[in-house]
C-alpha positions as CSV (number, residue, x, y, z in Angstrom):
1,M,0.0,0.0,0.0
2,S,1.3,3.5,-0.9
3,I,0.6,6.6,1.1
4,W,1.0,10.1,-0.3
5,L,1.6,13.2,2.0
6,F,0.8,16.7,0.5
7,R,2.0,19.6,2.4
8,A,0.2,22.8,1.5
9,G,3.4,25.0,1.9
10,K,6.2,25.0,4.4
11,Q,3.8,26.1,7.2
12,G,0.5,25.1,5.8
13,E,-0.2,28.6,4.4
14,Y,-2.2,27.2,1.2
15,E,-4.1,24.6,3.2
16,N,-7.5,26.6,3.0
17,K,-7.0,27.0,-0.8
18,F,-6.4,23.3,-1.2
19,L,-9.3,22.4,0.6
20,Q,-11.6,25.1,-0.8
21,D,-10.6,24.2,-4.4
22,K,-10.7,20.5,-3.8
23,R,-7.2,20.3,-5.6
24,V,-3.7,19.9,-4.8
25,Y,-1.2,22.3,-6.4
26,L,2.6,22.5,-6.8
27,T,3.4,25.5,-4.9
28,C,5.7,28.4,-5.5
29,D,6.4,31.8,-3.8
30,N,3.8,33.6,-6.0
31,L,0.9,31.4,-5.8
32,N,-2.4,33.1,-6.4
33,T,-4.5,32.3,-3.2
34,D,-7.4,34.8,-4.2
């Protein structure tokens, strides 16, 4: 069995966007969170 761990930014700063959009993104310093 495989388990994947996705972190929403170094400190979880993108967690709300991931959950709201129901998507996982490859983040970068200039991710638009609006």
